[in-house]
C-alpha positions in Angstrom: 0.0 0.0 0.0 1.2 3.5 -0.6 0.1 6.7 1.0 -2.0 8.9 -1.2 0.0 11.9 -2.4 0.1 13.1 -5.9 3.3 12.2 -7.7 5.1 14.5 -10.1 4.4 13.8 -13.7 3.8 15.6 -17.0 0.4 16.6 -15.7 0.8 17.2 -12.0 3.4 18.7 -9.6 4.7 16.9 -6.6 2.9 17.6 -3.3 5.6 19.7 -1.8 8.4 21.5 -3.6 11.2 22.0 -1.0 12.4 25.3 -2.3 9.0 26.9 -2.5 6.4 25.1 -0.3 8.2 24.8 3.0 7.1 27.5 5.4 9.6 28.2 8.1 9.0 30.4 11.2 5.4 30.8 10.2 3.7 33.2 12.6 0.1 32.3 11.8 -2.2 32.0 14.8 -5.4 30.1 14.3 -7.1 30.5 17.6 -9.9 28.8 19.3 -11.5 31.0 22.0 -8.8 31.6 24.5 -9.9 29.4 27.4 -8.1 28.0 30.4 -8.4 24.3 31.2 -11.0 25.1 33.9 -13.3 27.1 31.6 -16.1 26.2 29.3 -16.7 26.9 25.6 -19.1 29.6 24.4 -21.9 27.1 23.8 -22.0 25.3 27.1 -22.3 26.0 30.8 -22.4 24.2 34.1 -24.2 26.9 36.1 -27.6 28.5 36.5 -28.7 31.9 37.8 -31.9 31.7 39.9 -33.9 34.4 41.6 -36.2 33.1 44.4 -39.5 34.6 45.5 -38.5 34.3 49.2 -35.5 34.4 51.4 -33.8 31.0 51.6 -30.6 29.3 52.6 -28.6 28.4 49.5 -27.8 24.8 50.3 -31.4 24.1 51.3 -32.7 25.8 48.1 -30.3 23.6 46.0 -31.7 20.5 47.7 -35.3 21.6 47.2 -34.9 22.6 43.6 -32.8 19.6 42.5 -36.0 17.5 42.1 -37.6 20.2 40.0 -34.5 20.6 37.8 -34.1 16.9 37.4 -30.4 17.3 38.2 -28.6 17.5 41.5 -27.7 21.1 42.1 -24.9 22.5 44.2 -25.1 26.0 45.7 -22.1 28.1 44.8 -22.7 31.6 45.9 -25.1 34.6 45.8 -24.6 37.4 43.4 -24.3 41.0 44.6 -28.0 41.5 44.2 -29.0 38.3 46.0 -29.5 35.9 43.1 -28.4 32.3 43.5 -25.7 30.5 41.5 -26.3 26.8 41.3 -23.8 24.3 39.7 -24.9 21.5 37.5 -23.3 18.1 38.0 -21.7 18.3 34.5 -21.5 20.8 31.7 -24.6 21.2 29.5 -25.0 22.7 26.1 -26.7 26.1 26.4 -30.0 24.9 25.0 -30.1 22.0 27.5 -29.2 24.3 30.4 -32.0 26.7 29.3 -34.4 23.7 29.3 -33.4 22.9 32.9 -33.9 26.5 33.9 -37.4 26.5 32.2 -38.3 23.4 34.3 -37.3 25.2 37.5 -39.6 28.1 36.6 -42.5 25.7 37.3 -41.8 26.0 41.0 -43.7 28.7 42.8 -40.5 29.4 44.8 -38.7 30.6 41.6 -39.2 34.0 40.1 -36.9 33.3 37.2 -34.1 31.0 36.3 -31.6 31.1 33.4 -28.4 29.6 32.1 -25.3 31.2 33.3 -23.9 31.7 29.8 -20.2 32.0 29.0 -19.1 35.2 27.3 -16.0 35.1 25.1 -13.8 37.6 23.2 -15.1 38.2 19.7 -12.6 36.2 17.6 -13.0 34.5 14.3 -10.9 32.5 11.9 -10.8 35.4 9.6 -9.2 37.5 12.3 -6.7 34.9 13.3 -5.8 33.7 9.8 -6.1 36.8 7.7 -3.5 35.5 5.2 -5.8 32.6 4.3 -3.1 30.0 4.7 -5.6 27.6 6.4 -8.4 28.1 3.9 -9.7 24.6 4.4 -10.8 25.4 8.0 -12.5 28.7 7.2 -16.2 29.2 6.3 -17.4 28.2 2.9 -17.7 30.9 0.2 -19.1 29.8 -3.2 -16.5 29.6 -5.9 -14.0 31.2 -3.6 -13.3 29.1 -0.5 -14.3 25.5 0.0 -13.7 25.6 3.8 -15.4 23.4 6.4 -16.2 26.2 9.0 -14.3 24.6 11.9 -14.9 27.6 14.2 -18.7 26.9 13.9 -18.1 23.4 15.1 -15.8 24.6 18.0 -18.5 27.0 19.1 -20.9 24.2 19.8 -18.6 22.3 22.2 -17.7 22.8 25.9 -14.1 22.6 27.1 -13.4 18.9 27.3 -12.7 17.0 30.5 -10.8 14.4 28.4 -9.8 14.2 24.8 -11.3 12.0 22.1 -8.5 9.8 20.5 -8.1 9.7 16.8 -5.7 7.0 15.5 -3.6 8.0 12.5 -2.5 4.8 10.7 0.4 6.2 8.6 4.2 6.6 8.5 4.5 7.4 12.2 5.2 10.7 13.9 8.1 13.2 14.3 8.9 15.6 17.1 7.1 18.9 16.5 6.5 21.7 19.0 3.2 22.6 17.4 2.0 19.0 17.7 3.7 17.2 20.6 1.1 18.2 23.3 -1.7 16.5 21.3 0.1 13.2 20.7 -0.4 10.2 23.0 1.3 6.8 23.1 1.1 4.8 19.9 2.6 1.8 18.3 4.9 0.8 15.5 3.0 -2.1 13.7 5.5 -2.6 10.9 6.7 -6.2 11.3 9.5 -6.3 8.7 12.7 -4.4 9.7 13.7 -3.3 6.2 10.3 -1.7 5.7 10.4 -0.2 9.2 13.8 1.4 8.5 14.4 1.6 12.3 16.4 -1.5 12.9 13.7 -3.6 14.4 10.1 -4.8 14.0 7.0 -4.1 16.0 7.4 -2.1 19.2 5.8 0.7 21.2 7.8 3.5 19.4 5.8 5.0 16.5 8.5 7.5 15.6 9.0 8.1 11.9 12.7 7.5 10.9 12.0 8.5 7.4 10.7 6.6 4.3 13.1 7.9 1.7 13.6 5.4 -1.1 14.4 5.1 -4.8 15.6 8.7 -5.0 12.5 10.1 -3.2 12.9 12.3 -0.1 11.2 11.2 3.1 7.6 12.3 3.1 6.8 12.8 6.8 3.3 12.0 5.7 2.1 10.9 9.1 3.2 14.1 10.7 1.4 16.1 8.1 -1.9 14.2 8.5 -1.6 14.3 12.3 -1.2 18.1 12.2 -4.4 18.6 10.2 -6.2 16.8 13.0 -4.4 17.9 16.1 -1.8 20.7 15.7 -2.0 22.8 18.9 -4.5 25.7 18.7 -4.3 28.9 20.7 -0.5 28.8 21.0 0.3 31.8 18.7 2.5 29.7 16.4 2.2 27.7 13.2 -1.2 26.2 12.5 -4.1 24.7 14.3 -5.6 21.3 13.8 -9.3 20.9 13.1 -9.7 19.0 16.4 -8.9 22.1 18.5 -8.7 21.2 22.1 -11.0 18.2 21.9 -8.8 15.7 20.1 -5.5 13.9 20.5 -3.8 11.6 18.0 -2.7 8.0 18.6 0.1 7.5 16.0 0.1 3.9 14.6 3.0 3.3 12.3 2.0 1.0 9.4 3.8 2.5 6.4 7.6 2.6 5.9 10.1 2.4 3.1 8.1 1.5 0.0 4.7 1.5 1.7 3.2 -1.1 4.1 1.9 -4.6 4.2 -1.9 -5.1 4.3 -1.4 -7.5 7.3 0.4 -4.7 9.2 -2.3 -2.2 8.3 -5.2 -4.5 9.4 -3.4 -5.4 12.6 -3.0 -1.7 13.1 -6.8 -1.2 12.7 -7.5 -3.8 15.4 -4.9 -2.4 17.8 -6.2 1.1 17.4 -9.8 0.1 17.9 -9.2 -2.1 21.0 -10.1 0.1 24.0 -7.4 -1.7 26.0 -4.7 -0.8 23.5 -5.1 2.2 21.1 -8.4 3.2 22.6 -9.3 5.4 19.5 -12.9 6.4 18.7 -11.9 7.4 15.1 -9.3 5.8 12.8 -7.9 7.8 9.9 -6.2 5.9 7.0 -4.8 8.2 4.3 -3.4 5.2 2.4 -4.6 2.7 -0.2 -3.9 0.7 -3.3 -5.6 -0.9 -6.3 -8.1 -3.7 -5.7 -11.5 -4.4 -4.4 -12.4 -4.9 -0.8 -14.5 -7.9 -1.9 -11.3 -9.6 -2.8 -9.2 -8.6 0.2 -11.1 -10.0 3.2 -8.5 -9.0 5.7 -9.5 -5.3 5.3 -13.2 -5.9 5.6 -12.7 -8.2 8.6 -10.6 -5.6 10.5 -12.9 -2.8 9.6 -15.9 -4.8 10.8 -14.1 -5.4 14.1 -13.5 -1.7 14.5 -16.9 -0.5 13.4 -19.3 -3.2 14.4 -17.7 -4.6 17.5 -15.9 -1.6 19.0 -18.0 1.3 17.7 -15.1 3.0 16.0 -15.5 5.3 13.0 -13.1 4.5 10.1 -12.2 7.3 7.7 -10.2 6.5 4.5 -8.9 8.5 1.6 -10.6 7.8 -1.8 -7.3 7.7 -3.7 -5.4 9.9 -6.1 -5.8 8.2 -9.5 -8.7 10.3 -10.9 -10.7 7.1 -11.2 -13.6 5.4 -9.7 -12.9 4.6 -6.0 -14.6 1.2 -6.3 -11.3 -0.1 -7.7 -9.3 0.8 -4.6 -8.8 -0.5 -1.1 -9.7 0.3 1.6 -11.8 3.0 -0.2 -14.2 0.4 -1.5 -14.8 -1.4 1.9 -18.2 -1.4 3.6 -18.6 0.6 6.8 -15.9 3.2 6.1 -16.3 6.9 5.3 -14.5 7.3 2.0 -13.3 10.9 1.3 -12.7 12.6 -2.0 -10.8 15.9 -2.3 -11.8 19.3 -3.5 -9.6 22.4 -4.2 -10.1 25.8 -2.8 -12.7 26.7 -5.5 -14.9 23.8 -4.5 -14.3 21.8 -7.6 -13.3 18.1 -7.4 -9.5 18.0 -7.3 -8.0 16.9 -10.7 -6.4 13.9 -9.0 -9.2 12.8 -6.8 -11.0 9.4 -7.1 -14.7 9.6 -7.2 -17.9 7.6 -7.6 -20.5 5.7 -5.6 -18.0 4.5 -3.0 -17.4 8.0 -1.9 -19.4 9.3 1.0 -18.2 12.9 1.3 -15.5 15.4 0.1 -13.2 17.7 2.1 -10.4 20.1 1.4 -7.4 18.4 -0.2 -5.7 21.0 -2.3 -5.5 21.5 -6.0 -2.3 22.8 -7.5 0.0 22.0 -10.4 3.1 24.1 -9.7 5.0 25.7 -6.9 3.7 29.1 -7.8 0.2 28.2 -6.6 1.1 25.7 -3.9 -0.7 27.8 -1.2 -3.9 26.2 -2.6 -2.7 23.0 -1.0 -3.2 22.0 2.6 -0.7 23.5 5.1 0.4 21.3 8.0 3.3 20.1 10.1 6.3 18.2 8.7 9.9 17.5 9.4 12.6 19.2 7.3 15.0 16.3 6.9 15.5 14.9 3.4 16.0 11.3 4.6 16.4 11.3 8.4 14.5 13.5 10.9 16.0 17.0 11.4 14.2 20.2 12.3 10.5 20.9 12.3 8.6 22.9 9.7 5.4 23.2 7.7 4.6 22.4 4.1 1.7 22.5 1.6 0.7 19.0 0.5 -2.3 17.9 -1.6 -4.2 14.7 -2.0 -7.1 12.7 -0.7 -4.6 12.0 2.1 -5.1 15.6 3.2 -8.9 15.5 2.8 -9.5 12.5 5.0 -8.1 13.9 8.2 -10.5 16.9 8.0 -13.3 14.4 8.1 -11.7 12.3 10.8 -11.3 15.3 13.0 -14.9 16.4 12.7 -16.0 12.8 13.3 -13.9 13.0 16.5 -15.7 16.2 17.4 -19.1 14.4 17.1 -17.8 11.9 19.7 -16.8 14.8 21.9 -20.4 16.0 21.7 -22.2 12.7 21.8 -20.2 10.1 23.8 -22.7 7.3 22.8 -22.8 8.1 19.0 -22.4 5.2 16.7 -20.2 5.0 13.5 -23.4 4.8 11.4 -24.7 8.0 13.0 -21.4 9.7 12.6 -21.4 9.0 8.9 -25.1 9.9 8.5 -24.7 13.1 10.4 -21.7 14.2 8.3 -23.5 13.4 5.1 -26.9 14.9 6.1 -25.4 18.2 6.9 -22.8 18.3 4.1 -22.7 21.2 1.7 -24.4 19.8 -1.4 -24.0 23.0 -3.5 -20.5 22.0 -4.6 -20.5 20.8 -8.2 -19.2 17.3 -7.5 -22.2 16.6 -5.2 -24.5 16.9 -8.2 -22.9 14.4 -10.5 -22.2 11.4 -8.4 -18.5 12.2 -7.9 -18.2 13.1 -4.2 -21.2 11.6 -2.3 -23.2 14.0 -0.2 -20.9 17.0 -0.9 -18.4 19.1 1.0 -17.9 18.5 4.7 -19.6 21.2 6.8 -18.2 21.0 10.3 -20.2 23.9 11.7 -23.5 22.5 10.5 -22.7 18.9 11.6 -22.1 20.0 15.2 -24.9 22.6 15.3 -27.7 20.3 14.1 -29.1 17.3 15.8 -27.4 14.0 15.0 -29.2 11.6 12.7 -29.2 7.8 12.5 -29.4 7.4 8.7 -28.6 9.4 5.6 -31.2 10.0 2.9 -29.9 11.7 -0.2 -31.9 14.8 -1.4 -33.1 12.8 -4.4 -34.1 9.8 -2.4 -31.5 7.6 -4.1 -28.3 6.2 -2.8 -25.4 8.3 -1.5 -23.4 8.0 -4.6 -26.2 8.0 -7.2 -26.8 11.7 -7.6 -26.7 12.0 -11.3 -30.3 13.1 -11.5 -33.0 12.0 -14.0 -35.9 9.6 -13.6 -34.1 6.4 -14.5 -36.3 6.0 -17.6 -34.4 6.3 -20.8 -35.8 8.4 -23.6 -36.3 6.8 -27.1 -33.9 7.6 -29.9 -30.2 7.8 -30.5 -27.7 9.2 -28.1 -27.2 12.9 -28.9 -25.3 16.0 -27.6 -28.2 18.4 -27.2 -26.2 21.4 -25.9 -22.5 22.3 -26.1 -19.7 21.6 -25.6 -19.0 24.9 -24.0 -15.5 25.7 -22.6 -15.4 28.5 -20.0 -11.8 29.5 -19.2 -10.9 31.5 -16.1 -7.1 32.3 -15.6 -5.5 28.8 -15.6 -8.7 26.9 -15.2 -11.4 25.8 -17.7 -14.8 24.2 -17.2 -16.1 22.2 -20.1 -19.8 21.4 -20.1 -22.3 19.7 -22.4 -25.7 18.0 -22.3 -26.8 14.7 -23.7 -30.4 13.4 -24.2 -29.6 10.0 -22.5 -27.5 9.2 -19.4 -24.0 8.6 -20.4 -20.4 8.9 -19.1 -18.3 12.0 -19.2 -14.9 12.2 -20.9 -12.8 15.1 -22.1 -9.8 14.1 -24.3 -6.8 16.4 -24.8 -4.0 14.9 -26.8 -3.3 11.5 -25.3 -4.9 12.3 -21.9 -8.5 11.6 -20.9 -10.4 13.2 -17.9 -13.9 12.5 -16.6 -16.2 10.2 -14.8 -17.8 6.8 -15.5 -21.1 7.9 -13.9 -24.0 8.0 -16.3 -25.5 11.5 -16.3 -27.1 13.9 -18.8 -25.4 17.1 -17.6 -21.7 16.7 -18.1 -18.9 18.9 -16.6 -15.2 18.5 -16.4 -12.9 21.0 -14.6 -9.3 21.3 -15.7 -6.2 23.3 -14.9 -3.2 24.0 -17.2 -0.6 26.5 -18.4 -1.2 29.3 -20.9 -1.9 28.2 -24.5 -4.6 27.1 -26.9 -5.9 23.6 -26.6 -8.0 21.4 -28.9 -10.3 19.0 -27.1 -12.9 16.3 -27.7 -15.8 15.5 -25.5 -17.1 11.9 -25.5 -20.1 10.3 -23.9 -21.0 6.6 -24.0 -24.4 5.3 -22.8 -25.3 2.0 -21.1 -25.9 0.3 -24.4 -22.4 1.2 -25.6 -23.4 4.0 -28.0 -20.9 6.9 -28.2 -21.2 10.5 -29.3 -18.4 13.0 -29.6 -17.8 16.7 -30.4 -14.7 18.8 -30.7 -13.7 22.4 -30.1 -10.8 24.4 -28.6 -10.2 26.9 -25.8 -7.4 29.3 -24.8 -6.0 29.9 -21.3 
């Protein structure tokens, strides 16, 4: 198996160009509300303010009102004007606290009761990240910023009493001052020493010694993925992970020089999911390879153990082959959340796998050259070319970068609902996804773009029902009844250039696949639809292209034109 990172070729740049994409001494500060460990978030409280109709002893009043409130109350103090402050046994979301207060109002002894809300400094992601480096965490703006609105999710959560654990099955972890505080004990699951590259086999040290091989520098892929989930927020340096103060990462090393064995990866799944070992509630796997999960039973068995027996949500990358994800593992396995990647504009990334196996999309980056690498995903890395050296930051792109955004928000759902099930996590993320992005409307990226703020603000759901009433991946539209007559292009093709991008659209009278051919390269989707769209990026020049659509009966129709960037 190989980790999913776009390789350099004639049509795509490498993930991180060392002379351009490394960001040293970065002074970004993506802040959660500045809270001490003893404080609560802006959307939760553990206290009530009560005004009584008569004089009373605070402790006696707490005992008398506990039955009315349905919670054991503890008297804390009186305010300067004589109101009573009562403490709840545990933090409650503001709405729940308001309901408790309303119940107390039914007592003739209470003049009024209300939640003792937490006030916070007015701080937003835009204020903290004015340079836009962490665009994937910011709010969504159509055609401009395909962010997940992580601040909206954070605003729904109280300060945690303990962190939710997210296992990252990857290349391991390196020392990084912007990440160390949110890393807990993990495991090196690589059984073969030459793959492990650390002189031994399995042990309790998940450190990444580097995976450089065949002329390729070490990737530090696991450190990058972990940073997207759990880089320390509110420390006035570097970046912040999507997990804020609610998540910590369990590093499970399953990939080394040349990749990793399926047997090591599936053992890693079981170790991570076991509450007596890894103890994770979410597993992220930004890795994969060709094949079908139907033919690799070890994957499905390990995933079933994690999901069905241990209640752990498993998030996987869709793959970077610009192909249907059903031909890749573990993306095609049952019970996982398979994640496609979008670029900053909200378009499906040029490299991302797609199709009915995909549940949702998330920011993964979309750049061809170093000059626009800031449209990638910025996270923590090591600066060593082969062995670990100093810490740094870099822009990477890939479905590897998209998956940890989803894993982090899944973890936040566990932080809010300790009894939530993997099925409910997946359904909640899909139900509240942003389905206005183009790939959500043509069967490419499942329910649409991850919307963290919406997923945490709305009630959880137990099952996902697509807007059209079909399956999660079948969003091509239409009635399912074919029209009579030959396959025809009824509108287009139309090429709409914008800077170094072009959108090519056309319409057919019958459901058919979508292909754009430029020279020897082909781009598109195997989904059968009537409204076709392919988004491409390239350098300046004039290009001739052919659109091609083939229906279920094997009939093909083509048309040609050109465009200039």
